[in-house]
N, C-alpha and C positions, 0 to 999 in steps of 0.2 A: 709309576705306577698309580693306578686312582683304584680306590673301592671299591670290594663286589661283593657287597651283601648275598649271604649263603641262609637260602629258600628251605627247608623242610619243607620234605613231602610224608608227609606220615601214612599209617599207614590201610590201607583202603583211600587213596585218594589220587587226584591224580592235577596236572597245571600244567594248561600250556602257553603261551606268552608267546611276542612277534617283538625282536630288536630292544629287547630288556639288557639290562644290564646284571641278572643275580648269575649262581651258582647257586643248582639249583644240586639236592644231596635224602639218597634216602639210605637208611641205616637197615639190613637185608640178611635176615637168618633162612628159613627156611622158605618164608616172600620169596617172592621176581621185578626185579626192576624191569622195566624198559624203558628207556629215555629217545627220541626220535629227533630229529634235527633235519631242517631246508637251509643249509646254507646258502642258496637262492636266496627267499625269505629273509634268513634267518631268523627262520621261525623254529622254535624251542617247548621240549615240551617229558614228563615223565610220568610215567604212573607208580604204586607202589600197591604188588597185590597179593594179596592172601593167599586165599588159594583159587583155584581152579574155574573153579564152575559153581554158577547157583544151585543150591538144594531148591529143587519144588519151586514156592513164589517166592523166594526169599530176598532172590537178585530186582527185584524191582524197589527195592525201600534205596540199596545203596550198590548200584549196578556199578561201583568204582572196585566195589571188595575184589571181582573177580574178571578173572583173565580171558574168556569168554566173551563179557559185557563190558568191560573197564576200554578194551587196549580198540577196539574197537568209536569205542567211543573218545577218545583219545586223538586215533585217528581223525573224526570229525571234525573237529578243534579246529585243526591241520587246514583240511579241507575247505574250511569256515576262513581262515584266513588267508584263502588263494594257493594251499600246496597244490603238488603234484606228484601223484606217493613214488614215479619214478627221482624224484629229486629228494623225498624224503630219508634217511638212513638212521637205523637201527642200533644200537648196542641194549645186549641184556645180558645182566646178574645177577645174583641170588640162588633161591634156591634150593638151600644146600639141608646137610643133614647135622643140626646143629647138637652137639652137647655127646655123653655118649651114647650113640651107636643100635641100635635092637633092635630086632629082624621086624617088632613091628614099624620102623620109622623104614628099614625099606619098604615095608608092604604098601604101606600109604601114603608113600612120597607123590606128601602133594606135592613139592615145588618141582619136583621131575616133572608132573604133568599138567604145572602153568604154562612151564618151558613149554613145552610139548605141546600147547594149543598155541601159545603168544608164536610161537611157532609159523603155525601153519594163517594163524590170521595176518601175521606180518606177506609171507608168502603171496594169499589170500589174493591183496593189496599189492602186489609186485611193490613192496616196502623190504632194499638188503638188507640184510646182517653186515656190518662190515667188523662185531665185534662179540662174540658170547662167554662169559664165565661164568657157571651156572656150576650146581651139581657142588661136590666137595663138602669139609666136613668147617667153613668158618664161617663165621659173622664178616661178612665187606660192608663198603658204602659204595656206592657208584653215585659219579658224581656228570652236573652237565654244564658247560660253562656256555653263557647262554648268549654272552658277544660270541663266542667262538665255533660249538659247537663241536669243541673238545672233551673229550671222557678222560671217566680216570675212575677203576678199578680195585680199588687199594685194602689193603686187615681192618677191621672194627678200631682197634684196641690205635691205630697212629692219630685217629680220633678220638679219643676218649675226653671227657672230660671238657673239651672245647668250647661248650655251650651249654645255660642252662634252663631251667624249664618251668613255670609255673603248676604242678601236679595240680588238675581232678580230680581227686581218686572216687572213685566207684559210690553207689549207695545200696544201701535196700534191695531198693528199686530193682537195678541193672541184678542184683542174684538173681541165675534162670533155680527156677522155685523144680524140683528134683523127688521132694518130701523126704533125698535119705539121713538130713539133720537140717534142722531147726535152721531155719535164716540167719536168721542172730547171731547166734551160735557159727554160726562160717563163715561170716563175715567179722563175726571179734578173729575167730581162730587165724584168719586170711589175714590181720590187721597184724597180729603179737603175734606169728608163730619165725619171725625172725629177729625179735627182743633181744635174743643174744645178742647176736652184731652187734649195738647197740653199747651195751658194755665192753666189748670187745674193743668197739674202736678207737678206748679209749687209750689201750695202751700200743694199738697197732703202731702206730707212726714214732715209739720208739722202741719198743724191744726187734721187731719185725719187720722192717722197711721193703723187703727185697719182695714180702707176700705178695704181693699183686703179684708183680713183676714172674714170678717163678709161678707163680697160676698160669703166666698167659706163653706161657714155651715147656713148660710140663706137663703129662699127661697126672699131675699127682693130682687127687680129688680132693674142693675147698674143704671135707672134714680133717685130710690129712693133714695139710699143711698147714690147717688150725690144730691140731694137735701134736703139729714137732715143735711147731712153731712157739705155739704157746704156753703147749702141758692141757689146752682143755679146747673145747668144742665151740660155736656159739648155741648148739644145741644141749648141752652139759648146765649151762651158763642162764641160757632160759630155762629151764626147768628148775634151779634150783630160786632164781628169780619166782618163777611161779608157785612154789612150795611157800615161798619168804613171804609171798604178796593174798596167799592162801587162795589163788588160783582156784578153776572148777578144775576135779579131775578128770576131762573131754578138754579140755583148753588146755592141761601142765601136759595131758598124752600127744595133744595136737605140737606144743613146739617142742619137748623130746627127742621126738620119733619119725615127723615130718619127715626128713630124707630114709628114711629106715623102715616103714605100717606095719611094715611083717610083724618087729617086734609092740605093737602094741598093746594092752592086757584085752583092755574092750575102750569102746569109745569107734568103733572099727569104721565105722562109715564113716568117720566128723573128720582123721585121719588121714584114712586115704584119698578121702576127697582134699584138704590140701595138699599130698603128694602128688597125685592128679593135678590139682592148678597148678603148685610148683613148678612141676613140665613140662605141662604145655605152655606155661608165660615161658620158661627158657626160650623152646622152639620157636615161639610166637612172635615174641614182642617185639620191639620197637630200639634197640641198642643192645651196646656191649654189655655181654655180663659175664661174669669169670668165676663162677660158683653153675658145677655142670653136677644136673641129677643123675644120680644112677636111677639106668632102667631096667634091671635086672627084677624091681616088682609093681613093672606094670600088667602084665599082662591079669597077674595073679590080683590085683585093685579094681581091672576093669572085668576081671568075673566079677567080687565079691559085687561090686558094685551095677550089678547087671547091664552094665556094657558091653559091649565090644571095641576093637579100631574100628569100624564102617561110623560109627559113633563123632570119634572127638573132629571130622569136618561140621558138622554140626554144631560144639559145643564150641568151635573157634568163631562159629560165623555168628553164633548168640549173644557173642560176646560185646560188648560194646566199644567202639574203641577209642576212648579215647587211653582204657584199659591196657591196650596193645603202643599207645604209646605213649609210657611215660618218660621215655628219655630221650623225645626226638628237639 
């Protein structure tokens, strides 16, 4: 059997080709994946959709991010290669409610709205959907064999650590300026809030080899699993290190309380921002994340920051795509 290269389709991207030998793959949580294939001409393609539709004029810059504008682009690439819609078959996956699910997740339902738009567009173009696995509560991978048109939808943990990448970290210019916390402090807190994991990582392999396996199959939270298996959490270790290194009070509290922001005594804006960013990245980033953020704090955090549930799509839309694709 000849080797087949796996090409990752990152969030907010699409790709189509004719008579390719690659396997296209997308990691899908809240995001939606749509794979198209024409068996007659062996034209295949995939899109990794982040949001249902553009907010205002935002879609003009990266239309591939949205179901309403990206799917027509993908269909046009097929037509441009000579495909007829009646020969194109579609597979849809993703749109899950990732992590602990709150009523805010259900109300927002970004993945579900993207899936509805996708089906309407495909129906309008007379493209048959031969497989659709959307919703649910788990991250999955969608794969398209460009040689044969065969597709596969699998739990994401079956593919964990198969590939590595060089990560381009965001810069200060990538941070949306809200005025609720200094950008340099927010940037530093975002980088260092999980510093306790770096310390615990030195001991996990010897003391708790089944930690990550247990987390993937049990409902136990990451913090409780750490406490049970290691006797301490990464938040507590990070806070100890922050004190030893004489970090500022704001940074120390972000490290200690980013999982339970309501416990912070002051510097609430910074701690709440780190919690919200952590929660959104868990739900929208590309890849498999075993750490599940609790969602009970979300209503209080949004209210304190002067935000509502309706602001979440705008925040995601403003997030640079390289941030969303840290595990491709």
